[in-house]
Structures are given as C-alpha cells and as structure tokens.
Residue, then its C-alpha position, 0 to 999 in steps of 0.5 A: p500500500s502507498p504510504p500515508t500522505a499529509f492533507p492540504a492546508t489552505s486558508t481558503p477552500n480549493p475551488t475544485g476541492l472537497a470543500a467547494k464540492l460540499s458547499a455547492r449543496d448539489p448531490s450530482l457532484l457527489k459521483n461515485r468513484l469505482f476505478n482508482l489507484p489504491p488510496s493512502p490511509q487518511i491522516y487527520p490534522p492535529f486538532l482532531r487527534g486524541t480520543w473523542d466521544v462522538s454523538l451522532q443523530f439522523s437529520g434527514f434524507l434526500f432522493p436527488s435522482s431526476s431519472l428515477s422516482k422515489q417510489t421506484l427507488l423505495a422498492d429496491t431494497s438492495i440500495p445501501g441504507f434501506q436494510k439494517c447493516s447495509i451501511a456498516s458504520l450507520a447500521d440503522v441509518g434512520k434511527e431517531s435516537i442519538t448514537t454514540y461511539r468512540m473515535s480514537i486518532d493517534e496523536t503522532t501518526g494521525l491515523e484513526d483506530r478503525k477497529v474501535a470506531l466501527k465496533g462502537s458505531l455498529n453496536g451503538f446503532l443496533g443496541y446490543d453487542a453484535v460485533r465479535e471482531v473487526i479485522y484491520d491492519g492498515n495502521a500496522g503497514g497492511n492494507p488500509n483499504r480493506i476491513g472485515i467485520d465478524f458478527v456474533p453468530n446467529r445474533t444479527r439477522n442481516a449480517n454474519r460478516i461484512e467486507l469493506f473495500c475503499n475505492g477512494r479518499e479525499s480530504e481538505l483542511v481549511t483554516y479561518e480567522s476570527q471575524q465579526q458576525s455582523k458589521e451593521l451592529p454597534q461596535s460594543k455588540q460586535q466585540a461580544m459577537l466575535l466569532p472565534g477562529g478555527k479549522i474545518f476538516l473535510n474528508s471522504e471515503y468511497i466504499r464497496q460493501v459486501t454483506f454475508s448473511l444466512s439464506q433460505e438455501f441450506g449451506v449457502a450464504r446470502q451475499v449482497s453488495g452495495n456502494y456508498a460514500h461518506f463525506w465528513t465535515w469537522k469543525g473545531n474552534d480555537s476557543d474550545p479545543e475540547r469540542i468538535e462539531g460536524n456533519l456526515l453526508t452519506a451518498a448511496y449509489l446503485d450497484a452495477q448488478d442492479p437492474l436500474f443501474f443504467e438509469e443512474p450509473s454514477k450519481p447518488v440515488v439517496v443521500y442521508a445526513h447526520n449531525l455530529i458532536g465530539r467531546k474529548v476524553v482522557v484515556 
C-alpha cells in the first residue's frame, strides 16, 4: 500500500476541492468513484487527534435522482441504507435516537483506530453487542483499504460478516480567522459577537460493501453488495479545543448488478445526513 500522505492546508477552500464540492449543496457532484489507484490511509490534522466521544443523530434524507422516482427507488431494497447493516458504520441509518461511539486518532501518526470506531458505531446503532471482531491492519503497514467485520453468530439477522473495500479518499483542511458576525451592529455588540477562529476538516471515503448473511438455501450464504460514500465535515474552534462539531453526508449509489443501474450509473440515488458532536476524553 502507498504510504500515508499529509492533507492540504489552505486558508481558503480549493475551488475544485472537497470543500467547494460540499458547499455547492448539489448531490450530482457527489459521483461515485469505482476505478482508482489504491488510496493512502487518511491522516487527520492535529486538532482532531486524541480520543473523542462522538454523538451522532439522523437529520434527514434526500432522493436527488431526476431519472428515477422515489417510489421506484423505495422498492429496491438492495440500495445501501434501506436494510439494517447495509451501511456498516450507520447500521440503522434512520434511527431517531442519538448514537454514540468512540473515535480514537493517534496523536503522532494521525491515523484513526478503525477497529474501535466501527465496533462502537455498529453496536451503538443496533443496541446490543453484535460485533465479535473487526479485522484491520492498515495502521500496522497492511492494507488500509480493506476491513472485515465478524458478527456474533446467529445474533444479527442481516449480517454474519461484512467486507469493506475503499475505492477512494479525499480530504481538505481549511483554516479561518476570527471575524465579526455582523458589521451593521454597534461596535460594543460586535466585540461580544466575535466569532472565534478555527479549522474545518473535510474528508471522504468511497466504499464497496459486501454483506454475508444466512439464506433460505441450506449451506449457502446470502451475499449482497452495495456502494456508498461518506463525506465528513469537522469543525473545531480555537476557543474550545475540547469540542468538535460536524456533519456526515452519506451518498448511496446503485450497484452495477442492479437492474436500474443504467438509469443512474454514477450519481447518488439517496443521500442521508447526520449531525455530529465530539467531546474529548482522557484515556
């Protein structure tokens, strides 16, 4: 695998970068990436390093396709997010209550402990100890683009094992200075409403997930493939380094084997949104 590479740091967003893509609020820009060179592991910036307790809450969804109706898509149960565990880190996408998990990023390398995050989020979404083991060696010089998840046998209906393959990553770090919230206010109130400086980190992962579960045919495992991408936005401010806020957009795509694939081959057919709050913990 390729060695980790540093993220770009700019004071203003790259006009063709990830920040510009997400700020456009146009789902058609979140196209799938299937054929790429193996991406390097994600390196996180210093303000995100350490251990965080993250709370995650569903905030909405969108059917952006102009080619396929909502009714047509809702009938396609193979689309990621329509069944539990079809998006590994969001095992119950539309769950209304807050889900918490632990995010641990190494202070020196900037690499995330994917085992801790995936096991915590899966168990949190499902509400019980579903995961037996997460297999990942990307932080130890192995393959950073493949993760295996073994479930406790016969405990989770839709999954006995999940394999995740990362097809692409992007990231961008944007810094911003302290600024006044409104120049139309009196000077005394401007000082009170000073917005603190800070940083915004955006990163994405394009995932192909293969889920194995029991089938109605004895001795034959049921296998379902799905494609989706996560787009994280994390914001930290200089006045409170112990707290981070952000959001997660998850774009679901049609699989190449789906009969509807050629109606929408690269653009997302569903986009899910979640709000994120992280609080730093001492371990």
